[in-house]
C-alpha atoms as an extended CHARMM CRD file, in Angstrom:
* protein
*
        88  EXT
         1         1  UNK       CA              2.3210000000       20.9210000000        3.4790000000  PROA      1               0.0000000000
         2         2  UNK       CA             -1.2420000000       22.2910000000        3.1270000000  PROA      2               0.0000000000
         3         3  UNK       CA             -3.5950000000       20.3390000000        2.0280000000  PROA      3               0.0000000000
         4         4  UNK       CA             -5.9430000000       21.9780000000       -0.7050000000  PROA      4               0.0000000000
         5         5  UNK       CA             -9.8350000000       22.1390000000       -0.6610000000  PROA      5               0.0000000000
         6         6  UNK       CA             -9.8110000000       19.4730000000       -3.7030000000  PROA      6               0.0000000000
         7         7  UNK       CA             -7.9000000000       16.8330000000       -1.7530000000  PROA      7               0.0000000000
         8         8  UNK       CA            -10.0510000000       17.3920000000        1.4250000000  PROA      8               0.0000000000
         9         9  UNK       CA            -12.8640000000       16.3360000000       -0.9860000000  PROA      9               0.0000000000
        10        10  UNK       CA            -10.9940000000       13.4230000000       -2.8610000000  PROA      10              0.0000000000
        11        11  UNK       CA             -9.8050000000       12.2210000000        0.4590000000  PROA      11              0.0000000000
        12        12  UNK       CA            -13.0100000000       12.6340000000        2.0160000000  PROA      12              0.0000000000
        13        13  UNK       CA            -15.0520000000       10.4760000000       -1.4730000000  PROA      13              0.0000000000
        14        14  UNK       CA            -12.0450000000        8.0920000000       -0.7670000000  PROA      14              0.0000000000
        15        15  UNK       CA            -12.7770000000        7.4030000000        2.8580000000  PROA      15              0.0000000000
        16        16  UNK       CA            -16.5730000000        6.9460000000        2.5040000000  PROA      16              0.0000000000
        17        17  UNK       CA            -16.3700000000        4.9190000000       -0.5920000000  PROA      17              0.0000000000
        18        18  UNK       CA            -14.2570000000        2.4060000000        1.6090000000  PROA      18              0.0000000000
        19        19  UNK       CA            -16.7200000000        2.6590000000        4.4690000000  PROA      19              0.0000000000
        20        20  UNK       CA            -19.8440000000        2.2000000000        2.3440000000  PROA      20              0.0000000000
        21        21  UNK       CA            -18.2090000000       -1.2440000000        0.6780000000  PROA      21              0.0000000000
        22        22  UNK       CA            -17.4440000000       -2.1960000000        4.5920000000  PROA      22              0.0000000000
        23        23  UNK       CA            -21.4040000000       -0.9910000000        5.5270000000  PROA      23              0.0000000000
        24        24  UNK       CA            -22.3690000000       -2.9610000000        2.8170000000  PROA      24              0.0000000000
        25        25  UNK       CA            -20.9340000000       -6.3200000000        3.9440000000  PROA      25              0.0000000000
        26        26  UNK       CA            -21.2870000000       -5.3500000000        7.8230000000  PROA      26              0.0000000000
        27        27  UNK       CA            -25.1610000000       -5.2620000000        7.1270000000  PROA      27              0.0000000000
        28        28  UNK       CA            -25.4980000000       -8.2870000000        5.2250000000  PROA      28              0.0000000000
        29        29  UNK       CA            -23.4880000000      -10.2790000000        8.0080000000  PROA      29              0.0000000000
        30        30  UNK       CA            -24.9170000000       -8.7160000000       10.9020000000  PROA      30              0.0000000000
        31        31  UNK       CA            -28.8300000000       -7.5100000000        9.8240000000  PROA      31              0.0000000000
        32        32  UNK       CA            -29.8070000000      -11.7710000000       10.3660000000  PROA      32              0.0000000000
        33        33  UNK       CA            -28.6670000000      -11.6690000000       13.9230000000  PROA      33              0.0000000000
        34        34  UNK       CA            -31.1170000000       -9.5900000000       14.7080000000  PROA      34              0.0000000000
        35        35  UNK       CA            -33.6800000000      -11.0210000000       12.2810000000  PROA      35              0.0000000000
        36        36  UNK       CA            -33.8360000000       -7.8520000000        9.6970000000  PROA      36              0.0000000000
        37        37  UNK       CA            -34.1550000000       -9.7830000000        6.3520000000  PROA      37              0.0000000000
        38        38  UNK       CA            -33.5630000000       -7.4580000000        3.3380000000  PROA      38              0.0000000000
        39        39  UNK       CA            -32.5690000000       -8.1940000000        0.2480000000  PROA      39              0.0000000000
        40        40  UNK       CA            -29.0590000000       -6.7840000000       -1.6330000000  PROA      40              0.0000000000
        41        41  UNK       CA            -30.9380000000       -3.2710000000       -3.3240000000  PROA      41              0.0000000000
        42        42  UNK       CA            -32.2370000000       -2.7050000000        0.4070000000  PROA      42              0.0000000000
        43        43  UNK       CA            -28.9380000000       -2.6800000000        1.7180000000  PROA      43              0.0000000000
        44        44  UNK       CA            -27.3880000000       -0.5030000000       -0.9880000000  PROA      44              0.0000000000
        45        45  UNK       CA            -30.2270000000        1.7740000000       -0.2260000000  PROA      45              0.0000000000
        46        46  UNK       CA            -29.7430000000        1.9750000000        3.3630000000  PROA      46              0.0000000000
        47        47  UNK       CA            -26.1790000000        2.6010000000        2.7640000000  PROA      47              0.0000000000
        48        48  UNK       CA            -26.5290000000        5.6540000000        0.4200000000  PROA      48              0.0000000000
        49        49  UNK       CA            -28.7370000000        7.1320000000        2.8250000000  PROA      49              0.0000000000
        50        50  UNK       CA            -25.5690000000        7.4050000000        5.1500000000  PROA      50              0.0000000000
        51        51  UNK       CA            -22.8920000000        8.1120000000        2.3280000000  PROA      51              0.0000000000
        52        52  UNK       CA            -24.2350000000       12.1590000000        1.9520000000  PROA      52              0.0000000000
        53        53  UNK       CA            -23.8200000000       12.3820000000        5.9090000000  PROA      53              0.0000000000
        54        54  UNK       CA            -20.5830000000       10.9390000000        6.2810000000  PROA      54              0.0000000000
        55        55  UNK       CA            -19.4120000000       12.6450000000        2.9550000000  PROA      55              0.0000000000
        56        56  UNK       CA            -19.8650000000       16.3620000000        4.5120000000  PROA      56              0.0000000000
        57        57  UNK       CA            -19.0580000000       15.2080000000        7.5520000000  PROA      57              0.0000000000
        58        58  UNK       CA            -15.7200000000       14.1530000000        6.7920000000  PROA      58              0.0000000000
        59        59  UNK       CA            -14.9050000000       17.1950000000        4.3030000000  PROA      59              0.0000000000
        60        60  UNK       CA            -16.1370000000       19.4440000000        7.1640000000  PROA      60              0.0000000000
        61        61  UNK       CA            -14.2310000000       17.8100000000        9.7630000000  PROA      61              0.0000000000
        62        62  UNK       CA            -10.8860000000       17.6300000000        7.3380000000  PROA      62              0.0000000000
        63        63  UNK       CA            -11.4470000000       21.0720000000        6.9910000000  PROA      63              0.0000000000
        64        64  UNK       CA            -11.5970000000       22.3870000000       10.5030000000  PROA      64              0.0000000000
        65        65  UNK       CA             -8.5070000000       20.5500000000       11.6780000000  PROA      65              0.0000000000
        66        66  UNK       CA             -6.3020000000       21.7870000000        8.3040000000  PROA      66              0.0000000000
        67        67  UNK       CA             -7.6280000000       25.3170000000        9.9200000000  PROA      67              0.0000000000
        68        68  UNK       CA             -6.5090000000       24.5130000000       12.9610000000  PROA      68              0.0000000000
        69        69  UNK       CA             -3.0320000000       23.5800000000       11.9630000000  PROA      69              0.0000000000
        70        70  UNK       CA             -2.6400000000       26.6250000000        9.5140000000  PROA      70              0.0000000000
        71        71  UNK       CA             -3.4430000000       28.7700000000       12.4630000000  PROA      71              0.0000000000
        72        72  UNK       CA             -0.8280000000       26.9510000000       14.7440000000  PROA      72              0.0000000000
        73        73  UNK       CA              1.5910000000       26.9870000000       12.1550000000  PROA      73              0.0000000000
        74        74  UNK       CA              0.9520000000       30.9060000000       11.7120000000  PROA      74              0.0000000000
        75        75  UNK       CA              1.4390000000       31.5450000000       15.1470000000  PROA      75              0.0000000000
        76        76  UNK       CA             -2.7550000000       32.6950000000       15.1060000000  PROA      76              0.0000000000
        77        77  UNK       CA             -3.6740000000       30.4750000000       19.1570000000  PROA      77              0.0000000000
        78        78  UNK       CA             -6.0450000000       32.6260000000       20.0260000000  PROA      78              0.0000000000
        79        79  UNK       CA             -3.9980000000       34.7430000000       22.5060000000  PROA      79              0.0000000000
        80        80  UNK       CA             -2.6700000000       31.7470000000       24.6580000000  PROA      80              0.0000000000
        81        81  UNK       CA              0.8520000000       31.8750000000       22.8840000000  PROA      81              0.0000000000
        82        82  UNK       CA              3.1890000000       34.9380000000       24.0050000000  PROA      82              0.0000000000
        83        83  UNK       CA              3.9110000000       37.6080000000       22.0350000000  PROA      83              0.0000000000
        84        84  UNK       CA              6.8690000000       37.2190000000       18.8940000000  PROA      84              0.0000000000
        85        85  UNK       CA              9.3990000000       39.6010000000       19.8370000000  PROA      85              0.0000000000
        86        86  UNK       CA              9.0430000000       42.5270000000       17.9100000000  PROA      86              0.0000000000
        87        87  UNK       CA             11.8210000000       42.7530000000       13.8250000000  PROA      87              0.0000000000
        88        88  UNK       CA             14.5560000000       44.7310000000       13.7790000000  PROA      88              0.0000000000
């Protein structure tokens, strides 16, 4: 089954939201180990700086792999597969 672009975007957004929450929690725990003291507002802002990049990365990778899957399924293997016999 083919994944639509809209569902690729929904998946990427869900992935980024989950990653954002985990990143904030990780920053709160790890930053003090390195002597970095920040408040919650700074943690949220730092996390937001990466959200856009993560969203675009996730969406583009999903579309790339979907294109590869569709190309492989349709038999377009960049000339590396043996040609199909003619239909009669």
